[in-house]
N, CA, C and O atoms as a GROMACS GRO file, in nm:
protein
  316
    1MET      N    1  -0.354   1.331  -1.286
    1MET     CA    2  -0.331   1.200  -1.215
    1MET      C    3  -0.192   1.193  -1.161
    1MET      O    4  -0.095   1.241  -1.220
    2ARG      N    5  -0.185   1.133  -1.049
    2ARG     CA    6  -0.044   1.083  -1.004
    2ARG      C    7   0.000   0.982  -1.096
    2ARG      O    8  -0.068   0.924  -1.180
    3ARG      N    9   0.124   0.968  -1.070
    3ARG     CA   10   0.210   0.850  -1.125
    3ARG      C   11   0.271   0.775  -1.003
    3ARG      O   12   0.289   0.834  -0.897
    4PHE      N   13   0.302   0.642  -1.022
    4PHE     CA   14   0.370   0.570  -0.928
    4PHE      C   15   0.516   0.597  -0.938
    4PHE      O   16   0.565   0.634  -1.045
    5SER      N   17   0.596   0.578  -0.819
    5SER     CA   18   0.728   0.607  -0.808
    5SER      C   19   0.771   0.485  -0.704
    5SER      O   20   0.697   0.457  -0.610
    6VAL      N   21   0.881   0.423  -0.727
    6VAL     CA   22   0.935   0.327  -0.643
    6VAL      C   23   0.948   0.376  -0.513
    6VAL      O   24   1.005   0.483  -0.493
    7GLU      N   25   0.893   0.296  -0.407
    7GLU     CA   26   0.900   0.304  -0.255
    7GLU      C   27   0.789   0.413  -0.228
    7GLU      O   28   0.780   0.454  -0.112
    8GLN      N   29   0.708   0.460  -0.318
    8GLN     CA   30   0.590   0.538  -0.282
    8GLN      C   31   0.499   0.465  -0.186
    8GLN      O   32   0.482   0.344  -0.203
    9ASN      N   33   0.440   0.528  -0.085
    9ASN     CA   34   0.367   0.474   0.011
    9ASN      C   35   0.208   0.540  -0.004
    9ASN      O   36   0.177   0.658  -0.020
   10TRP      N   37   0.129   0.432   0.006
   10TRP     CA   38  -0.013   0.468   0.025
   10TRP      C   39  -0.082   0.417   0.127
   10TRP      O   40  -0.038   0.316   0.180
   11VAL      N   41  -0.188   0.471   0.168
   11VAL     CA   42  -0.275   0.419   0.288
   11VAL      C   43  -0.416   0.419   0.265
   11VAL      O   44  -0.462   0.510   0.197
   12ALA      N   45  -0.503   0.320   0.316
   12ALA     CA   46  -0.655   0.319   0.305
   12ALA      C   47  -0.687   0.255   0.446
   12ALA      O   48  -0.631   0.165   0.509
   13THR      N   49  -0.803   0.337   0.475
   13THR     CA   50  -0.841   0.290   0.601
   13THR      C   51  -0.999   0.246   0.599
   13THR      O   52  -1.088   0.323   0.562
   14ASP      N   53  -1.021   0.122   0.641
   14ASP     CA   54  -1.168   0.077   0.646
   14ASP      C   55  -1.207   0.069   0.802
   14ASP      O   56  -1.130   0.042   0.894
   15ALA      N   57  -1.342   0.097   0.812
   15ALA     CA   58  -1.385   0.110   0.937
   15ALA      C   59  -1.397  -0.016   1.019
   15ALA      O   60  -1.390  -0.017   1.142
   16ILE      N   61  -1.416  -0.124   0.944
   16ILE     CA   62  -1.434  -0.270   0.996
   16ILE      C   63  -1.292  -0.324   1.001
   16ILE      O   64  -1.251  -0.348   1.115
   17TYR      N   65  -1.213  -0.346   0.905
   17TYR     CA   66  -1.092  -0.393   0.881
   17TYR      C   67  -0.964  -0.328   0.934
   17TYR      O   68  -0.868  -0.399   0.964
   18GLY      N   69  -0.960  -0.193   0.945
   18GLY     CA   70  -0.858  -0.137   0.985
   18GLY      C   71  -0.770  -0.076   0.880
   18GLY      O   72  -0.811  -0.065   0.765
   19THR      N   73  -0.658  -0.039   0.914
   19THR     CA   74  -0.553   0.038   0.804
   19THR      C   75  -0.487  -0.038   0.733
   19THR      O   76  -0.424  -0.126   0.791
   20PHE      N   77  -0.480  -0.032   0.589
   20PHE     CA   78  -0.390  -0.088   0.500
   20PHE      C   79  -0.296  -0.020   0.447
   20PHE      O   80  -0.320   0.099   0.424
   21PHE      N   81  -0.173  -0.070   0.417
   21PHE     CA   82  -0.058   0.018   0.360
   21PHE      C   83  -0.028  -0.046   0.228
   21PHE      O   84  -0.032  -0.168   0.217
   22GLY      N   85   0.004   0.033   0.126
   22GLY     CA   86   0.072  -0.010  -0.025
   22GLY      C   87   0.192   0.044  -0.041
   22GLY      O   88   0.205   0.161  -0.007
   23GLU      N   89   0.294  -0.021  -0.090
   23GLU     CA   90   0.429   0.028  -0.117
   23GLU      C   91   0.454  -0.021  -0.275
   23GLU      O   92   0.460  -0.139  -0.310
   24VAL      N   93   0.467   0.084  -0.355
   24VAL     CA   94   0.494   0.070  -0.475
   24VAL      C   95   0.652  -0.008  -0.490
   24VAL      O   96   0.746   0.040  -0.427
   25MET      N   97   0.668  -0.107  -0.560
   25MET     CA   98   0.778  -0.192  -0.550
   25MET      C   99   0.857  -0.193  -0.691
   25MET      O  100   0.980  -0.199  -0.697
   26GLU      N  101   0.761  -0.185  -0.819
   26GLU     CA  102   0.818  -0.164  -0.945
   26GLU      C  103   0.712  -0.058  -1.026
   26GLU      O  104   0.590  -0.043  -1.009
   27VAL      N  105   0.798   0.004  -1.112
   27VAL     CA  106   0.717   0.088  -1.196
   27VAL      C  107   0.751   0.054  -1.354
   27VAL      O  108   0.847  -0.017  -1.387
   28SER      N  109   0.663   0.112  -1.443
   28SER     CA  110   0.699   0.096  -1.597
   28SER      C  111   0.627   0.213  -1.642
   28SER      O  112   0.556   0.286  -1.573
   29GLU      N  113   0.658   0.223  -1.788
   29GLU     CA  114   0.591   0.328  -1.854
   29GLU      C  115   0.603   0.460  -1.777
   29GLU      O  116   0.502   0.526  -1.751
   30GLU      N  117   0.710   0.493  -1.744
   30GLU     CA  118   0.732   0.633  -1.657
   30GLU      C  119   0.642   0.649  -1.559
   30GLU      O  120   0.591   0.759  -1.539
   31GLY      N  121   0.606   0.528  -1.477
   31GLY     CA  122   0.505   0.540  -1.355
   31GLY      C  123   0.384   0.524  -1.370
   31GLY      O  124   0.310   0.521  -1.271
   32ARG      N  125   0.332   0.510  -1.511
   32ARG     CA  126   0.215   0.489  -1.535
   32ARG      C  127   0.141   0.339  -1.489
   32ARG      O  128   0.020   0.319  -1.482
   33TRP      N  129   0.222   0.267  -1.469
   33TRP     CA  130   0.193   0.127  -1.430
   33TRP      C  131   0.290   0.074  -1.332
   33TRP      O  132   0.408   0.111  -1.333
   34GLY      N  133   0.242  -0.017  -1.244
   34GLY     CA  134   0.327  -0.048  -1.143
   34GLY      C  135   0.288  -0.171  -1.054
   34GLY      O  136   0.184  -0.232  -1.079
   35VAL      N  137   0.353  -0.202  -0.973
   35VAL     CA  138   0.318  -0.322  -0.870
   35VAL      C  139   0.321  -0.275  -0.727
   35VAL      O  140   0.424  -0.227  -0.680
   36VAL      N  141   0.209  -0.286  -0.656
   36VAL     CA  142   0.211  -0.237  -0.511
   36VAL      C  143   0.181  -0.362  -0.430
   36VAL      O  144   0.092  -0.442  -0.457
   37VAL      N  145   0.262  -0.369  -0.334
   37VAL     CA  146   0.258  -0.468  -0.228
   37VAL      C  147   0.165  -0.396  -0.106
   37VAL      O  148   0.190  -0.290  -0.050
   38ILE      N  149   0.067  -0.476  -0.086
   38ILE     CA  150  -0.049  -0.439   0.022
   38ILE      C  151  -0.020  -0.503   0.145
   38ILE      O  152  -0.001  -0.624   0.132
   39THR      N  153  -0.012  -0.453   0.271
   39THR     CA  154  -0.001  -0.490   0.380
   39THR      C  155  -0.094  -0.465   0.498
   39THR      O  156  -0.179  -0.379   0.473
   40ASP      N  157  -0.100  -0.511   0.602
   40ASP     CA  158  -0.176  -0.474   0.732
   40ASP      C  159  -0.088  -0.394   0.810
   40ASP      O  160   0.029  -0.368   0.780
   41SER      N  161  -0.150  -0.356   0.914
   41SER     CA  162  -0.076  -0.267   1.010
   41SER      C  163   0.035  -0.314   1.084
   41SER      O  164   0.112  -0.245   1.152
   42CYS      N  165   0.039  -0.435   1.066
   42CYS     CA  166   0.164  -0.512   1.136
   42CYS      C  167   0.275  -0.544   1.012
   42CYS      O  168   0.376  -0.611   1.036
   43GLY      N  169   0.249  -0.496   0.895
   43GLY     CA  170   0.344  -0.543   0.776
   43GLY      C  171   0.316  -0.672   0.730
   43GLY      O  172   0.410  -0.722   0.668
   44ASN      N  173   0.225  -0.736   0.740
   44ASN     CA  174   0.186  -0.882   0.705
   44ASN      C  175   0.132  -0.851   0.543
   44ASN      O  176   0.035  -0.779   0.518
   45VAL      N  177   0.203  -0.911   0.454
   45VAL     CA  178   0.170  -0.907   0.323
   45VAL      C  179   0.020  -0.972   0.297
   45VAL      O  180   0.000  -1.086   0.337
   46LEU      N  181  -0.069  -0.911   0.240
   46LEU     CA  182  -0.201  -0.930   0.231
   46LEU      C  183  -0.253  -0.964   0.068
   46LEU      O  184  -0.335  -1.051   0.039
   47ASP      N  185  -0.191  -0.879  -0.021
   47ASP     CA  186  -0.220  -0.896  -0.144
   47ASP      C  187  -0.117  -0.803  -0.237
   47ASP      O  188  -0.036  -0.724  -0.188
   48THR      N  189  -0.131  -0.821  -0.347
   48THR     CA  190  -0.048  -0.729  -0.453
   48THR      C  191  -0.138  -0.670  -0.549
   48THR      O  192  -0.240  -0.734  -0.575
   49PHE      N  193  -0.117  -0.546  -0.612
   49PHE     CA  194  -0.186  -0.489  -0.697
   49PHE      C  195  -0.084  -0.477  -0.817
   49PHE      O  196   0.030  -0.435  -0.799
   50ASP      N  197  -0.128  -0.512  -0.935
   50ASP     CA  198  -0.041  -0.506  -1.060
   50ASP      C  199  -0.104  -0.426  -1.150
   50ASP      O  200  -0.199  -0.490  -1.196
   51GLY      N  201  -0.099  -0.313  -1.198
   51GLY     CA  202  -0.172  -0.235  -1.284
   51GLY      C  203  -0.162  -0.089  -1.300
   51GLY      O  204  -0.061  -0.036  -1.253
   52SER      N  205  -0.254  -0.012  -1.360
   52SER     CA  206  -0.224   0.132  -1.368
   52SER      C  207  -0.232   0.207  -1.264
   52SER      O  208  -0.310   0.167  -1.178
   53ALA      N  209  -0.159   0.329  -1.238
   53ALA     CA  210  -0.172   0.427  -1.122
   53ALA      C  211  -0.320   0.474  -1.140
   53ALA      O  212  -0.392   0.492  -1.041
   54ALA      N  213  -0.361   0.492  -1.258
   54ALA     CA  214  -0.508   0.536  -1.259
   54ALA      C  215  -0.605   0.437  -1.202
   54ALA      O  216  -0.681   0.475  -1.112
   55GLU      N  217  -0.609   0.313  -1.245
   55GLU     CA  218  -0.684   0.203  -1.177
   55GLU      C  219  -0.670   0.217  -1.026
   55GLU      O  220  -0.775   0.213  -0.961
   56PHE      N  221  -0.559   0.233  -0.967
   56PHE     CA  222  -0.534   0.211  -0.824
   56PHE      C  223  -0.602   0.318  -0.758
   56PHE      O  224  -0.662   0.300  -0.652
   57GLN      N  225  -0.595   0.429  -0.813
   57GLN     CA  226  -0.636   0.559  -0.751
   57GLN      C  227  -0.788   0.575  -0.779
   57GLN      O  228  -0.849   0.648  -0.700
   58VAL      N  229  -0.856   0.519  -0.878
   58VAL     CA  230  -0.992   0.553  -0.906
   58VAL      C  231  -1.088   0.510  -0.804
   58VAL      O  232  -1.204   0.550  -0.811
   59SER      N  233  -1.049   0.428  -0.708
   59SER     CA  234  -1.142   0.392  -0.605
   59SER      C  235  -1.150   0.498  -0.489
   59SER      O  236  -1.237   0.499  -0.402
   60GLU      N  237  -1.045   0.589  -0.501
   60GLU     CA  238  -1.038   0.683  -0.388
   60GLU      C  239  -1.038   0.633  -0.241
   60GLU      O  240  -1.066   0.709  -0.148
   61GLU      N  241  -1.006   0.497  -0.224
   61GLU     CA  242  -0.997   0.439  -0.112
   61GLU      C  243  -0.848   0.456  -0.062
   61GLU      O  244  -0.816   0.452   0.057
   62TRP      N  245  -0.764   0.476  -0.164
   62TRP     CA  246  -0.607   0.465  -0.143
   62TRP      C  247  -0.572   0.614  -0.148
   62TRP      O  248  -0.621   0.682  -0.238
   63GLN      N  249  -0.491   0.668  -0.056
   63GLN     CA  250  -0.443   0.807  -0.030
   63GLN      C  251  -0.301   0.793  -0.025
   63GLN      O  252  -0.248   0.698   0.031
   64LEU      N  253  -0.222   0.907  -0.096
   64LEU     CA  254  -0.075   0.882  -0.080
   64LEU      C  255  -0.053   0.929   0.081
   64LEU      O  256  -0.106   1.022   0.141
   65ALA      N  257   0.045   0.828   0.130
   65ALA     CA  258   0.062   0.860   0.275
   65ALA      C  259   0.199   0.941   0.285
   65ALA      O  260   0.289   0.944   0.200
   66ASP      N  261   0.194   1.005   0.407
   66ASP     CA  262   0.298   1.094   0.410
   66ASP      C  263   0.396   1.006   0.539
   66ASP      O  264   0.474   1.066   0.613
   67GLN      N  265   0.377   0.892   0.545
   67GLN     CA  266   0.447   0.815   0.652
   67GLN      C  267   0.495   0.668   0.554
   67GLN      O  268   0.449   0.634   0.445
   68GLU      N  269   0.600   0.603   0.636
   68GLU     CA  270   0.646   0.480   0.581
   68GLU      C  271   0.571   0.386   0.621
   68GLU      O  272   0.487   0.414   0.707
   69ARG      N  273   0.579   0.253   0.573
   69ARG     CA  274   0.510   0.136   0.618
   69ARG      C  275   0.542   0.110   0.775
   69ARG      O  276   0.658   0.114   0.817
   70PRO      N  277   0.444   0.086   0.848
   70PRO     CA  278   0.497   0.042   0.996
   70PRO      C  279   0.582  -0.062   0.999
   70PRO      O  280   0.600  -0.129   0.897
   71LEU      N  281   0.644  -0.090   1.110
   71LEU     CA  282   0.734  -0.202   1.147
   71LEU      C  283   0.636  -0.317   1.185
   71LEU      O  284   0.524  -0.292   1.229
   72ARG      N  285   0.680  -0.439   1.168
   72ARG     CA  286   0.586  -0.562   1.197
   72ARG      C  287   0.558  -0.550   1.358
   72ARG      O  288   0.642  -0.524   1.445
   73CYS      N  289   0.445  -0.570   1.371
   73CYS     CA  290   0.384  -0.590   1.527
   73CYS      C  291   0.480  -0.695   1.596
   73CYS      O  292   0.535  -0.789   1.538
   74SER      N  293   0.487  -0.664   1.720
   74SER     CA  294   0.541  -0.781   1.798
   74SER      C  295   0.435  -0.857   1.875
   74SER      O  296   0.334  -0.807   1.924
   75ARG      N  297   0.467  -0.968   1.878
   75ARG     CA  298   0.366  -1.055   1.923
   75ARG      C  299   0.385  -1.102   2.065
   75ARG      O  300   0.491  -1.162   2.085
   76ARG      N  301   0.297  -1.086   2.177
   76ARG     CA  302   0.335  -1.114   2.314
   76ARG      C  303   0.294  -1.278   2.320
   76ARG      O  304   0.191  -1.322   2.268
   77LEU      N  305   0.386  -1.356   2.388
   77LEU     CA  306   0.349  -1.479   2.430
   77LEU      C  307   0.276  -1.466   2.566
   77LEU      O  308   0.320  -1.396   2.658
   78THR      N  309   0.162  -1.539   2.573
   78THR     CA  310   0.088  -1.571   2.687
   78THR      C  311   0.110  -1.672   2.755
   78THR      O  312   0.126  -1.772   2.686
   79SER      N  313   0.118  -1.688   2.879
   79SER     CA  314   0.157  -1.825   2.946
   79SER      C  315   0.019  -1.868   3.017
   79SER      O  316   0.013  -1.973   3.080
   0.00000   0.00000   0.00000
C-alpha cells in the first residue's frame, strides 16, 4: 500500500467527465491518512477527500501522477 505524502499528485480519468487531479495537502499517522484536494483539468476545486490512503486507492480510479496539477485554463472572451 502506498502512503500519502504532502504535494503528492494523483490522476483519475473518466470517459464522460474527463480528467481529475488530486493533490495531497495534509498527512497524518505517517502518511496513512490525508486530505486530498480534487480539481478538474483547469484547476477548479471540485471536492476534497479526507480519509485513509487505503480508502482513496481502493477504487483503483486514482493513480499516482507523474506530473503536477495543470495550470488554470484561460477563458476566452467572445464578442
